[in-house]
C-alpha positions as CSV (number, residue, x, y, z in Angstrom):
1,M,89.5,130.7,85.1
2,N,93.3,130.6,85.5
3,A,95.2,130.5,88.5
4,P,95.7,133.8,90.4
5,A,98.7,135.4,89.5
6,N,99.6,135.7,93.1
7,V,99.1,132.0,93.4
8,A,102.0,131.0,91.1
9,A,104.2,133.8,92.1
10,D,103.9,133.0,95.7
11,A,104.5,129.4,94.9
12,G,107.8,130.6,92.9
13,L,106.3,129.6,89.4
14,Q,107.6,131.1,86.5
15,T,104.9,130.0,84.0
16,P,101.2,129.9,83.9
17,I,99.6,127.0,85.6
18,R,97.7,124.7,83.1
19,H,94.1,124.2,84.1
20,Q,92.3,123.0,80.8
21,L,92.1,119.4,79.1
22,F,94.7,118.4,76.6
23,I,93.3,116.9,73.7
24,D,94.7,116.4,70.1
25,G,97.5,118.8,70.7
26,Q,95.3,121.6,72.2
27,F,94.6,123.0,75.8
28,V,90.7,123.3,75.6
29,D,87.7,123.7,78.3
30,A,85.6,120.9,78.9
31,E,82.3,120.4,76.4
32,S,80.2,121.0,79.4
33,G,82.3,123.9,80.7
34,E,82.6,122.0,84.4
35,T,85.5,122.8,86.5
36,L,86.7,121.7,90.2
37,A,89.0,123.7,92.3
38,T,92.4,121.8,93.2
39,L,93.3,122.9,96.5
40,N,96.7,123.7,98.2
41,P,96.8,121.0,101.2
42,H,98.8,123.2,103.0
43,D,96.0,125.7,103.9
44,N,93.2,124.3,101.6
45,S,93.2,127.5,99.7
46,T,92.2,127.3,95.8
47,I,95.0,127.1,93.6
48,V,93.2,127.1,90.1
49,N,89.8,125.7,88.8
50,V,90.7,122.8,86.4
51,A,88.4,121.5,83.8
52,M,86.6,118.6,84.4
53,A,86.1,115.8,81.3
54,G,82.9,114.3,80.8
55,K,81.9,111.9,78.4
56,A,82.0,113.7,75.3
57,D,85.4,114.8,76.0
58,V,86.8,111.5,76.3
59,D,85.2,110.6,73.2
60,K,87.1,113.5,71.5
61,A,90.5,112.3,73.1
62,V,89.7,108.5,71.9
63,A,89.2,110.0,68.5
64,A,92.0,111.8,68.3
65,A,94.5,109.0,69.6
66,Q,92.9,106.8,67.0
67,R,93.6,109.2,64.0
68,A,97.1,109.7,65.5
69,F,97.8,105.8,66.0
70,P,98.7,104.8,62.4
71,A,101.5,107.3,61.9
72,W,102.8,107.0,65.4
73,S,102.8,103.3,65.5
74,R,104.7,103.1,62.3
75,M,107.1,105.7,63.4
76,P,110.6,104.3,63.3
77,A,111.3,103.0,67.0
78,M,114.5,105.2,67.0
79,E,112.5,108.2,66.3
80,R,109.9,107.5,69.0
81,G,112.6,106.9,71.5
82,R,114.5,110.2,70.4
83,I,111.5,112.2,71.1
84,L,111.0,110.8,74.6
85,L,114.6,111.5,75.1
86,R,113.9,115.1,74.3
87,L,111.1,115.0,76.6
88,A,113.3,113.7,79.6
89,D,115.9,116.6,78.7
90,L,113.0,119.1,78.8
91,I,111.8,117.8,82.2
92,D,115.4,118.2,83.5
93,R,115.3,121.6,82.1
94,N,111.9,122.7,83.7
95,A,113.0,120.6,87.2
96,E,112.3,123.3,89.4
97,E,109.1,124.5,88.0
98,L,107.8,120.9,88.1
99,A,108.9,120.3,91.6
100,R,107.1,123.6,92.7
101,L,104.0,122.8,90.9
102,E,104.2,119.0,92.5
103,S,104.6,120.2,96.1
104,L,101.9,123.1,95.8
105,D,99.4,120.7,94.6
106,T,100.3,117.3,96.4
107,G,101.6,118.4,99.7
108,H,105.0,116.9,98.9
109,P,107.9,118.3,100.7
110,I,110.0,120.6,98.2
111,R,113.1,118.6,98.9
112,D,111.5,115.5,98.0
113,S,109.9,116.7,94.9
114,R,113.4,117.9,93.8
115,L,115.5,115.1,94.8
116,I,112.8,112.1,94.2
117,D,109.8,113.0,92.1
118,V,111.2,114.9,89.2
119,P,114.5,113.1,88.8
120,R,112.7,109.7,88.7
121,T,110.1,111.2,86.1
122,A,112.9,112.3,83.9
123,A,114.9,108.9,84.3
124,T,111.8,106.9,83.5
125,F,111.0,108.9,80.0
126,R,114.7,108.3,79.5
127,Y,114.9,104.7,80.1
128,F,112.1,104.1,77.9
129,G,113.2,106.7,75.1
130,G,116.3,104.1,75.1
131,M,114.3,101.0,75.1
132,A,112.0,102.0,72.2
133,D,114.1,100.3,69.4
134,K,115.6,97.7,71.8
135,F,112.4,95.8,72.6
136,Q,112.3,93.1,70.0
137,G,110.6,89.7,68.9
138,D,112.2,86.2,68.8
139,Q,112.8,83.6,66.2
140,I,111.4,80.1,67.3
141,P,112.9,76.7,66.5
142,V,110.2,74.7,64.7
143,D,110.2,72.2,62.4
144,A,112.4,71.9,59.6
145,G,111.6,73.8,56.4
146,F,109.5,76.5,58.3
147,L,110.7,79.9,59.8
148,N,108.8,81.1,62.7
149,Y,109.2,84.8,64.5
150,T,107.4,86.9,66.6
151,M,106.5,90.7,66.5
152,N,105.7,92.8,69.2
153,E,102.8,95.0,68.2
154,P,101.4,98.0,70.0
155,L,97.8,97.8,71.3
156,G,96.6,100.9,70.0
157,V,94.8,103.5,72.0
158,V,95.2,102.8,75.9
159,G,93.5,104.4,78.8
160,Q,95.3,105.3,82.1
161,V,94.3,106.4,85.2
162,V,97.1,108.1,87.6
163,P,96.5,108.5,91.3
164,W,96.7,111.5,93.6
165,N,99.7,110.5,95.8
166,F,102.5,110.6,93.1
167,P,100.9,112.3,90.3
168,L,104.1,113.5,88.4
169,M,106.0,110.3,88.6
170,F,103.1,107.9,87.9
171,T,102.3,109.9,84.7
172,S,106.0,108.8,83.6
173,W,105.3,105.1,84.7
174,K,102.2,105.0,82.7
175,M,103.0,106.9,79.7
176,A,106.9,106.2,78.9
177,P,106.5,102.5,78.1
178,A,103.0,102.9,76.4
179,L,104.5,105.6,73.9
180,A,107.8,103.9,73.5
181,A,105.9,100.6,72.3
182,G,103.8,102.8,69.7
183,N,100.6,103.3,71.4
184,C,98.6,106.3,71.8
185,V,97.3,107.4,75.3
186,V,94.1,109.0,76.9
187,M,95.0,109.7,80.3
188,K,93.0,110.7,83.4
189,P,95.1,112.2,86.4
190,A,93.5,112.2,89.5
191,E,91.0,115.2,89.9
192,L,92.5,116.3,93.3
193,T,96.2,116.7,91.8
194,P,96.1,117.1,88.1
195,L,98.6,120.2,87.8
196,S,101.9,118.4,87.0
197,S,100.4,116.0,84.4
198,L,99.2,118.9,82.6
199,K,102.6,120.7,82.7
200,I,104.1,117.5,81.2
201,A,101.6,117.7,78.6
202,E,102.9,121.0,77.6
203,L,106.5,119.5,77.5
204,M,105.5,116.6,75.3
205,A,104.3,119.1,72.7
206,E,107.5,121.0,73.0
207,A,109.2,117.7,72.7
208,G,107.7,117.1,69.2
209,I,105.2,114.4,70.3
210,P,102.4,114.7,67.4
211,D,99.0,115.7,68.1
212,G,96.4,113.3,69.4
213,V,99.3,110.8,70.6
214,V,98.8,111.9,74.0
215,N,95.7,113.5,75.5
216,I,95.0,114.4,79.3
217,V,91.7,114.4,80.6
218,P,91.2,115.4,84.4
219,G,87.9,114.5,85.4
220,L,85.7,112.7,88.4
221,G,86.6,109.1,88.5
222,A,83.0,108.1,88.5
223,V,82.4,109.9,85.2
224,A,85.7,110.2,83.1
225,G,87.5,107.5,84.7
226,Q,84.3,105.1,84.4
227,Y,83.9,106.0,81.0
228,I,87.5,105.1,79.9
229,A,87.2,101.8,81.5
230,E,84.1,101.0,79.3
231,H,85.0,103.0,76.2
232,P,85.0,100.2,73.1
233,G,87.7,102.3,71.3
234,I,90.3,101.9,74.0
235,A,92.2,98.5,74.0
236,K,93.7,98.5,77.5
237,I,93.0,100.2,80.6
238,A,96.2,100.6,83.3
239,F,95.0,101.8,86.7
240,T,96.6,102.7,89.9
241,G,94.7,103.5,93.0
242,S,92.3,101.6,95.5
243,T,91.4,97.9,95.6
244,A,87.8,98.8,95.6
245,T,88.1,101.0,92.3
246,G,90.4,98.4,90.6
247,R,87.4,95.9,91.2
248,R,85.0,98.2,89.3
249,I,87.5,99.0,86.6
250,V,87.8,95.2,86.0
251,Q,83.9,95.0,85.5
252,A,83.7,98.1,83.4
253,S,86.4,96.7,81.1
254,A,84.4,93.7,80.2
255,G,82.5,95.2,77.4
256,N,85.2,95.1,74.7
257,L,87.5,92.6,76.9
258,K,90.0,95.0,77.0
259,K,93.8,94.3,78.4
260,V,93.6,95.5,82.2
261,Q,96.7,96.3,84.3
262,L,96.2,97.1,88.1
263,E,98.4,98.5,90.8
264,L,96.3,98.6,93.8
265,G,96.7,98.9,97.8
266,G,99.4,97.4,100.1
267,K,100.1,96.8,103.3
268,G,103.7,96.2,103.6
269,A,105.3,94.3,106.2
270,N,108.8,95.8,107.2
271,I,110.3,92.8,109.3
272,V,113.7,93.6,111.6
273,F,115.3,90.7,112.9
274,E,117.4,90.7,116.1
275,D,120.8,90.6,114.1
276,A,120.0,93.7,112.1
277,N,121.8,96.9,111.9
278,L,119.6,98.5,114.0
279,L,120.3,101.9,113.3
280,A,120.1,101.5,109.6
281,A,116.6,99.5,109.9
282,V,115.3,102.7,112.3
283,N,116.3,105.0,109.4
284,G,115.2,102.7,106.6
285,A,111.9,102.0,108.6
286,A,111.1,105.9,108.9
287,F,111.5,106.5,105.2
288,A,109.2,103.5,104.6
289,S,106.6,104.7,106.9
290,F,106.5,108.4,106.5
291,H,108.0,109.3,103.2
292,N,105.3,111.3,101.4
293,Q,103.2,111.5,104.6
294,G,102.8,107.7,104.1
295,Q,100.8,108.2,101.1
296,A,102.5,105.1,99.4
297,C,100.9,101.8,98.2
298,I,104.4,100.3,99.1
299,A,104.5,102.0,102.4
300,G,106.3,99.8,105.2
301,S,103.2,100.3,107.4
302,R,103.7,97.4,109.4
303,L,106.5,97.1,111.4
304,V,107.4,93.8,112.6
305,L,110.1,93.4,115.3
306,H,111.9,90.6,116.9
307,E,111.0,90.6,120.6
308,K,114.5,90.8,121.7
309,I,115.2,94.1,120.0
310,A,111.8,95.4,120.0
311,D,112.1,98.0,122.8
312,A,115.6,99.2,121.8
313,F,114.4,99.6,118.3
314,L,111.1,101.5,119.4
315,E,113.1,103.8,121.4
316,K,115.1,105.1,118.6
317,F,112.2,105.0,116.1
318,V,109.8,106.9,118.3
319,A,112.5,109.7,118.8
320,L,113.2,109.8,115.3
321,A,109.5,110.1,114.7
322,R,109.0,113.0,117.0
323,S,111.9,114.7,115.4
324,I,110.3,115.0,112.0
325,R,110.1,118.7,110.8
326,I,106.4,119.1,109.8
327,G,105.6,122.2,107.6
328,N,104.7,124.0,104.4
329,P,106.0,121.8,101.6
330,L,107.3,124.7,99.8
331,D,109.8,125.1,102.6
332,P,113.0,123.4,101.9
333,N,113.4,122.3,105.6
334,T,110.3,120.6,105.7
335,E,110.6,116.8,106.1
336,M,107.0,115.9,106.1
337,G,104.1,117.7,104.5
338,P,100.2,117.8,104.7
339,L,98.1,114.9,103.3
340,T,96.3,115.6,100.2
341,T,92.8,116.4,101.4
342,L,90.9,117.0,104.7
343,M,88.6,114.1,104.0
344,H,91.7,111.8,103.9
345,R,93.4,113.3,107.0
346,D,90.1,112.9,109.0
347,R,90.1,109.2,107.5
348,V,93.7,108.6,109.0
349,L,92.9,110.3,112.3
350,D,89.6,107.8,112.4
351,F,92.3,104.9,112.1
352,V,93.6,106.2,115.7
353,D,90.4,105.6,117.4
354,V,90.0,102.0,115.7
355,A,93.4,101.4,117.0
356,C,92.9,102.4,120.5
357,G,89.4,100.7,120.6
358,E,91.3,97.4,119.5
359,G,93.5,97.7,122.5
360,G,96.4,99.3,120.9
361,H,98.8,101.8,122.3
362,V,99.7,105.1,120.7
363,L,103.4,105.7,121.2
364,T,103.6,108.9,119.4
365,G,101.6,111.1,117.0
366,G,97.7,110.5,116.7
367,K,96.8,114.1,116.2
368,P,96.4,116.9,113.6
369,G,98.6,119.7,113.0
370,A,98.5,122.6,115.5
371,G,98.8,126.0,115.5
372,D,99.5,127.4,111.7
373,L,99.1,124.1,110.4
374,A,95.6,123.5,111.7
375,R,94.1,125.0,108.8
376,G,95.9,122.3,106.6
377,C,95.7,118.6,106.1
378,Y,98.4,117.7,108.6
379,V,98.8,114.6,110.7
380,E,101.9,114.0,113.2
381,P,104.0,111.0,112.4
382,T,102.0,108.2,114.2
383,V,103.3,104.9,115.9
384,V,100.8,102.3,117.3
385,R,101.9,99.1,119.0
386,V,98.8,96.9,118.1
387,A,97.4,94.1,120.2
388,S,97.3,91.5,117.3
389,W,98.3,91.0,113.5
390,K,94.3,90.6,113.2
391,D,93.4,94.0,114.2
392,R,92.0,96.4,111.7
393,V,95.1,98.5,111.8
394,A,97.2,95.7,111.0
395,Q,95.0,94.6,107.8
396,E,93.6,97.5,106.5
397,E,95.6,100.2,104.4
398,V,95.6,103.5,106.3
399,F,97.4,105.3,103.4
400,G,98.9,107.9,105.9
401,P,102.0,108.5,108.2
402,F,100.6,105.6,110.6
403,V,102.9,102.7,111.5
404,S,101.2,99.6,113.2
405,V,103.8,97.8,115.3
406,L,104.0,94.0,115.8
407,T,106.2,91.6,117.4
408,F,107.5,88.1,116.5
409,S,109.7,85.3,118.4
410,N,110.9,83.2,115.5
411,D,111.1,83.2,111.6
412,D,107.8,81.3,111.3
413,E,106.0,83.5,112.9
414,A,107.3,86.6,111.2
415,L,106.4,85.1,108.0
416,Q,103.1,84.3,109.0
417,I,102.5,87.9,110.1
418,A,103.9,89.3,106.6
419,N,101.7,86.9,104.8
420,S,98.6,87.6,107.0
421,T,96.9,90.3,104.8
422,E,95.1,90.1,101.3
423,Y,97.5,92.5,99.9
424,G,100.8,91.4,98.3
425,L,102.6,94.8,96.8
426,G,106.1,95.1,98.5
427,G,107.8,94.2,102.1
428,G,111.0,94.2,103.5
429,L,113.3,92.8,105.8
430,W,116.4,93.8,107.6
431,T,118.9,90.9,108.6
432,N,122.6,90.0,108.5
433,N,121.6,86.4,107.8
434,L,122.1,85.9,104.1
435,Q,120.1,82.2,104.4
436,R,117.1,84.0,106.1
437,A,117.2,87.0,103.8
438,H,116.8,84.6,100.5
439,W,114.3,82.3,102.2
440,F,112.1,85.1,103.3
441,A,112.4,86.7,99.7
442,R,111.1,83.2,98.3
443,E,108.3,82.6,100.8
444,M,106.7,86.2,101.2
445,K,103.7,86.7,99.2
446,S,104.8,90.1,97.5
447,G,105.6,91.3,94.4
448,M,108.6,93.1,95.4
449,V,110.9,92.2,98.6
450,W,113.7,94.6,99.7
451,I,116.6,93.2,101.9
452,N,118.3,95.8,104.1
453,C,116.5,98.4,102.3
454,Y,112.9,99.7,101.6
455,K,111.3,101.5,98.7
456,R,114.0,101.3,96.4
457,V,112.4,101.7,92.7
458,N,114.2,102.0,89.2
459,P,113.1,102.3,85.6
460,A,114.6,98.9,84.8
461,S,113.1,97.0,87.8
462,P,109.6,95.6,87.4
463,F,107.0,97.1,90.0
464,G,103.5,95.4,90.8
465,G,101.9,93.2,93.3
466,T,99.7,89.9,93.8
467,G,96.5,89.3,95.7
468,M,94.4,92.3,96.1
469,S,97.5,94.7,95.1
470,G,96.8,93.8,91.5
471,Y,98.2,92.3,88.4
472,G,100.8,93.5,85.8
473,R,103.7,95.5,86.1
474,E,105.1,98.6,85.6
475,M,108.8,99.3,84.6
476,G,111.2,97.3,82.8
477,F,110.8,95.0,79.8
478,E,107.7,93.7,81.7
479,A,106.2,97.1,81.1
480,M,106.8,97.0,77.2
481,R,105.2,93.7,77.4
482,E,102.2,95.0,79.0
483,Y,101.5,97.5,76.3
484,T,102.3,95.2,73.3
485,Q,100.6,91.9,72.0
486,V,102.6,89.2,70.3
487,K,102.1,88.0,67.0
488,S,103.5,84.6,65.8
489,V,104.5,84.4,61.9
490,W,105.1,81.4,60.3
491,V,106.8,81.1,56.9
492,N,107.5,78.2,54.6
493,V,110.8,78.4,53.4
494,D,111.3,75.0,51.5
495,A,109.5,74.9,48.2
496,Q,109.4,71.1,48.8
497,I,106.9,71.3,51.4
498,A,104.0,72.3,50.0
499,P,100.5,72.7,52.1
500,H,98.2,69.9,51.5
501,Y,95.0,68.2,53.1
502,P,95.8,64.6,54.5
503,R,94.4,61.9,52.5
């Protein structure tokens, strides 16, 4: 069953909402006929019933990708790049449709979908479209009489699992480098938010990506995701999601020792020193904390303030949090929309009780949406001053508009707090002391560090973490390395040097 016409019309969509699996260049129903309703988090109404892939569907997708791989991998890299550049242009051309679909499905405020999600998606495909014919091997200086060079070869069929918080953007982060390097893809979007990924499949076909090169199979993580991780025909799996699921992915991948890339949880420390530009730090911390309702692995969810400026900072920060306009994500005036599901909303609210039980003090928020928003998945921007960096809310990822506030008295204490969790994805600091800034950038256990800014990303800049935040890197040349394997080739160029056995 497709989306009711009024759902698409009410959301301002001009084209039908895709709701089937995309396998071998065609939109098809699941072999089992099973579907799952994807809900509008604004009011929990059904948008559309989406086909749910099972093992048989994953097998079909892998087989299609295997058939397509020889021709796609041998296609001139410049031509693969041209196709990705055409796709980027199509994304730009369909920007409003994609933005509305993403906001409808995820709860992202439409202004963010327009200004951040869609442009970043196009930029990523455009960057890797340009990268396709520029990722090259090396010539190695070795013994006289020999030429040694390396080739970067695609892995084959790669599996990818995309999370529900930024499905459109993460589809490009996963697919663009894999395709540019010559791989074929079987991707599972989150069953909660699959709609923008399926729209991208439609645009990929229009851009000229051959049948079978890309296959998109929405399905349950415990079924389709697990089988992708296990599948012997898949050479690599790239996963973004929770640390607990990441562990299961690693275990499931062991059957054929497939390559694994994990981008997992985070508990970013955002440190504000006494010499920081206070207004810039307040505004930056609000974006770090509340953008996409705090549903970001790189969120600055631990606000670490120097005790000399803590009260002045919090006065401005709490006032800003209270001023954020919460509402329907399709309203261009909305600054913060709903969380993605009611279950997740309730989980975030449970952490308010946890914080209070640990001696924390709620400075603002901590409540669900009221009035017309009560039906949806809304949570007020929440700021909690916690008693200790050891408290659960200062250690565990809440993944919502929830900020834990801690204070420090000196640089060593600030670093100790920053490095006190098992995560190591992103962190930031605000200071005018250049020596301190570079020292912290070196000493923080984090894959990314932002200085006097937060949550900056770019297709050219590697993205990823350490510790329980996973391993491997998205974006940039590092991403191309993640989707290739190196072959070393030796050539005897001196006829006088003949192979022989020692006597």
